[in-house]
Steps between C-alpha positions, in 0.01 A plus 500: 500500500663513846166575652343181376432246772647149495155351447446724200837403357411135553177545309682668212751215489222241493324690221818513288560130566145409397541707184824324408342156564202591281731608219703181523186287506378668183793346311408146611264321257164447665299182437248549224153353541394275213266674256134447577216453255222759496152410630310684229217266390161482670203265452390667176842481340557144627168375361571676171842334472343160571222544247718619212735212579211249499321629192781602267461329165413161653120479468502681166735258328440175692121494456526284183744267679254439785215435255719258304602316817137405577368504144218750537335770715504263798848653539327749732524222759878530482480873577259444791707225662815700433346793692417276797855366501635857483291597805626201701858580406438869565405421860835323539682808369288734714586325829870457421537850356337669798697292752838554330483827307836550331643531152555155354156346550528124467872507571434638848202270561673176400814588691309563823255213460761228457766651728736785400810310624401154378274367223357846439842607375482241221130546422528878476808468279314263266216751483737777391670264259171404329400866500805566284311300236131545577506878550666569162257248343210699644649828376558349156142370480364852539743639244423224248128557551551870431677415175233246397227763533707754310494250214134591445614847396821377330437144372854470369627475857390135520735403218746243632866525405619194689358226722678210666431225753779343701463161671726378777486150647545513877567202729189396695306813391453414131506738204519873569362709212570868450362710212596852393377729225615824339232726348416867479298460819816377675686824441200708604465302822866564580448872449202503736699342783779752448254792508341377825844475660575857395176633653565314825834673543351759739363552852217277627271798574500588129432137411189501724353782292584324174333177621172681576492652152561160341230350724244750370583403141469128583160540669370726223599242236331208674194710578460593135533134395238385750249770407552442127457126539184503706331762284554266201464172689372185328420235762461225238857563384641533853352171624532285188660211684633212287369147547642338812634830635445390859571128468726427795748290306881516477498775235276719715728478805817550294338793319393653829855467633641679194235772518564558870875522436446788259238663724739471794760686297246775431402531868856510628634835611274571796805436719718754319491748791642235735833540320514875571369499857782730618358764267137472617321717754372287792590169330327288765166646389576590139625156387194283585257768382681558171542126433137399559347814351696466177406130464129564547495797262702327230302175526175689444646689204639181341173310519297789361750562220519135394124463496455820298755390240346153464168670427651681199782285358435135411715278720603295196703800381683508831572130465658555157713789628627295794594204284702719261653709785452807281236771486437470874381862509141389559391834654596683180278264301228544762496880464520483123181289494314754713624846399739456210870559433536817710385323816720198425804724461419693817448193719822354361691807615331486842586132542858580404508761777366250756760246387774754548357588842532133596865483394561822694341361817670160474851641473428736790376228736740220416811718509455540878526125568864427404580829675358368828683167463829674426460719809452179697826358361316218322553620141745699291623809687478735201120466501483675839621831358258793521514789256678788678256766375162335435530238779383183330679164436623584151736203447223252581265685264752491216578130555138378487412730212799377304400136553144590390643627172661159437172315562326714238642253246276217630145425371224652717330168580828346619579808710164485680504125566858496626439805717190359670637151572839624628333756725245253638754231588768728647292773661123474530473145630780569751311807624163325522658235722719758672219717633378197699855412612551858622178491705630187673863609546439864594150545643616814686592686179287818465255455213317823407296288258400138560383274218125453484378141565855388583645258384248422223619765247862382529396136448284590198783709354739205530251260339417743219863565412583128506207431264619766254853358489396139442167503311614625160614356171882489484522602864845343533650760265482786751562270799836415344582872476428538870704189586805630314473836680472327840800276437714789377391711797586225747849466352564876509369529855714207616816657355423841655404349836816289513722800425320724750459227763125553485219253566530198482881531518506712818655356812223371728450701817617334818231375733468644855640172641807521274559863597479414871735205457760718330 
């Protein structure tokens, strides 16, 4: 040791010191990065998720409702115009989704469009607030549709045990009516939502594989229906229009509005991937492609399927089913007429699978929206929690799924109407206007996809949605629902903003002149 030079001893001392510092630092808690979502879904998986969300049980169970709305096979016009409206709205989603790819979808768009520190704070909060109602309504509609089709195999499920309607007189708004029903189908619908939640309790990469399998089943089912229909097609039956079918009177326009409302419900879902953008590969490219591709594919499938069914089943039978709100399993009847009981049973099972796939996709997509708002501090903090093992927002998923279970007690027609009107007034119209506002306010924002024929699609989307809301019989019923939700949301936001000193209760920033004077 005596032979060691002073420089060597100095180096040894520095080494021991560094070792001691490293050991002491190891006992100090290091900051932990927030858990990140996994980008595990490509264009194929994204399009599959959109399509199973769009198709679900909607077109299979609402076909009689669309026919009844217009009083004959001219209901195809409702599907065609609904497809055009879906394309216009899809272009809005495509531009916004590509420009602002992040989990939360509309929450992110509305916040940025109208100012994240000002009006956008309120508008984005109202979107999340309405989503607390509309998302569970959408989930419940798929589950109820599943149960209604199951009733073809087990007719006793449609037995009602209780049914009530509650009326509440509201100042200025009028009478608010709310109906609920308890039947065997109710309990089955609840079970379906619970099962979907259980399957979603896993990593997103596994969910991508599940969605592709469900997509194959959906496409195979619709393909079989189309082929069966056109190989047994009767043009006289398909185009047996009633007298005055195209008389442009008040009933025609009101009927068209009701038909387009239901068709709009059936086309919705093409934007599902916008809510899980943080889990998409190359979201700037994947979102617009998945949105527009899924709309075009589903629109073609819907039109072919409706035409093939009208060529086999007399539309008067659909009218009777719609008026009774029972036996809406028109595809089961369709297959029974062509091939017999075995085909009817098989298509019923396939439709049930597609309905379940829709519930699965809806809970997946919507659960990411409250999560994004909670991360932003604009909603309940618990919803921002990510599962420590599987890395997905499990509290948000459980909350929306649980609310969907409660809405399973409502009649299907009420669920669909309330869902569409609430969503149009508090989301879609705001986005259609917002995409134009954003172009004006932030022209420098990178836009990987720019709306075709801008701003015409956004204007047509606004006009189409406004027409659907107003031009219907008893349109005020659902408008009152939306008004109550808006008022309640404004009150809750005002209380939260006042407590947190958030907009509009923040202290105004001093102007440059005031700062200089001080």
